[in-house]
PAMI-738487 format. One record per residue (C-alpha): residue in three letters; x, y, z. Coordinates in steps of 0.001 Angstrom, whole numbers, padded with zeros to 6 digits, always signed. Layout:
N
  bagu       xx       yy       zz
   ALA        X        Y        Z
...
END
This chain:
148
  bagu       xx       yy       zz
   MET  -000007  -000246  -000057
   LEU  +002781  +002165  +000622
   LYS  +004499  +001563  -002651
   ILE  +001420  +002326  -004156
   PHE  +001024  +005641  -002351
   PHE  +004565  +006764  -003323
   THR  +004501  +005697  -007006
   ALA  +001325  +007692  -007249
   THR  +002691  +010863  -005290
   VAL  +005551  +010881  -007788
   MET  +003644  +010706  -010815
   LEU  +001346  +013406  -009654
   LEU  +004351  +015608  -009151
   LEU  +005773  +014747  -012315
   LEU  +002612  +015596  -014039
   SER  +002045  +018857  -012319
   CYS  +005407  +019890  -013461
   ASN  +005089  +018764  -016850
   GLU  +001722  +019192  -018109
   LYS  +000611  +022074  -016044
   ASN  +003037  +024838  -015294
   GLU  +001822  +028105  -014587
   CYS  +004918  +029889  -015837
   SER  +003574  +030284  -019354
   GLY  +007053  +029462  -020936
   ASN  +009183  +031766  -018805
   CYS  +010789  +028513  -017210
   ASP  +012197  +027660  -020552
   THR  +014701  +031077  -020694
   VAL  +016333  +031913  -017362
   PHE  +017954  +034748  -019212
   PRO  +015708  +036938  -021452
   GLU  +016200  +037011  -025241
   LEU  +015967  +039987  -027650
   ILE  +015206  +040104  -031350
   PHE  +017325  +043327  -033102
   LYS  +017262  +044108  -036730
   ILE  +020070  +045928  -038093
   VAL  +019024  +048145  -041077
   ASN  +020709  +051062  -043193
   SER  +019189  +054312  -043285
   GLY  +016867  +053024  -045956
   ASP  +015532  +050427  -043463
   GLN  +016824  +047416  -045531
   ASN  +017710  +044431  -043554
   LEU  +021777  +044220  -043347
   THR  +021981  +040709  -041695
   CYS  +018846  +038881  -043371
   GLY  +017358  +038663  -046729
   PRO  +018387  +038902  -050311
   ASN  +020655  +042329  -049669
   LYS  +022237  +041359  -046497
   ILE  +025751  +042692  -045996
   TYR  +026906  +041121  -042790
   THR  +026854  +036812  -042683
   SER  +026278  +035325  -039433
   ASP  +030011  +034851  -038649
   LYS  +030473  +038606  -039230
   ILE  +028001  +039595  -036116
   GLN  +028597  +039023  -032638
   PHE  +027317  +040200  -029549
   LYS  +029741  +040460  -026322
   SER  +028751  +041182  -022651
   VAL  +030613  +042332  -019524
   LEU  +029801  +039785  -016935
   SER  +031948  +040100  -013816
   GLY  +034582  +042362  -015400
   THR  +034966  +039957  -018442
   LEU  +034091  +040503  -022011
   THR  +032124  +037461  -022648
   ASP  +030831  +036059  -026168
   GLU  +027032  +035811  -025978
   ALA  +025023  +033486  -028505
   LYS  +023172  +034424  -031287
   THR  +020553  +033128  -033804
   PHE  +018137  +034242  -036442
   SER  +014431  +034542  -035566
   GLY  +013360  +032882  -038689
   ASP  +014661  +032273  -041939
   SER  +017637  +033976  -042929
   THR  +016959  +034532  -046422
   SER  +013738  +036490  -045584
   ALA  +014264  +040368  -044835
   ALA  +011492  +040354  -042306
   THR  +013864  +038195  -040212
   GLY  +015822  +039335  -036941
   ILE  +018792  +038339  -034997
   VAL  +018030  +036890  -031618
   LEU  +020432  +037762  -028794
   ILE  +020729  +034690  -026495
   THR  +022125  +036252  -023081
   SER  +024071  +033851  -020877
   GLY  +023727  +036222  -017748
   LEU  +022193  +039119  -016425
   SER  +024710  +041877  -017733
   SER  +023865  +045241  -018218
   GLN  +026484  +046142  -020925
   TYR  +026381  +044382  -024451
   TYR  +028513  +045225  -027448
   LEU  +027284  +044516  -030932
   TYR  +030510  +043957  -033318
   LEU  +030381  +043812  -036693
   ASN  +033332  +042577  -038824
   ASN  +035088  +042111  -035422
   VAL  +034773  +045880  -034813
   LYS  +032868  +047375  -031979
   THR  +030083  +049485  -033786
   ASP  +027480  +049942  -030668
   SER  +026619  +049423  -026978
   LEU  +023531  +048232  -025993
   GLN  +022424  +048683  -021942
   PHE  +019427  +046376  -020801
   THR  +017646  +046903  -017238
   TYR  +016227  +044079  -015827
   GLN  +013296  +043342  -013417
   THR  +013352  +039666  -011589
   PHE  +010101  +037838  -010852
   ALA  +009661  +034675  -008611
   GLY  +008238  +031629  -010509
   LYS  +004803  +030673  -009918
   THR  +005293  +027248  -008952
   GLU  +007852  +025011  -007492
   CYS  +008578  +023825  -010896
   CYS  +009304  +027193  -012005
   SER  +012479  +029134  -010729
   ASN  +012813  +033140  -010883
   TYR  +012748  +034453  -014403
   HIS  +013937  +037904  -015783
   ARG  +012349  +040467  -018037
   VAL  +013991  +043329  -019985
   THR  +012306  +046424  -018930
   GLN  +014416  +048962  -020638
   VAL  +016940  +049013  -023669
   LYS  +019647  +051903  -024522
   LEU  +021369  +051690  -027893
   ASN  +024391  +054107  -027563
   ASN  +023019  +055502  -024314
   ALA  +019361  +056433  -026149
   LEU  +016442  +054793  -025071
   ILE  +014844  +052610  -027705
   THR  +011643  +050360  -028005
   SER  +010628  +047177  -029749
   PRO  +010934  +046587  -032046
   TYR  +014445  +046958  -031628
   THR  +016447  +048398  -034526
   ILE  +020031  +049055  -035140
   VAL  +020737  +051694  -038215
   LYS  +024045  +051379  -039500
END
């Protein structure tokens, strides 16, 4: 009888964490991801689509974490052959200072302000949301665009 109770309790806990997560996807990403488009003054996408100038290997985001310049991950928000696609910055920590490098040259600085939220269940840890983004010390709003 105790074995059945134990098995039922374990299964109930597993199901509650996997099927009914009240965090609405916020548990998947502990640190936020932001989508940027890098365009020219004519709003032409410079990193995606048929007229791109910069290939993925020529675009880097770096952060300052504990005083050390750290490479950050990036991906595309969709099909990189589409001009509607942006670059997703995947942060590895909660730095407030990031830099964009194009062709190994630092071109822009990005400052992020975060708000931390407590998870809603025991299955969900704290999560973070970006509340403000500055590009070269000027406040920008979503959709985030960097003009080159």
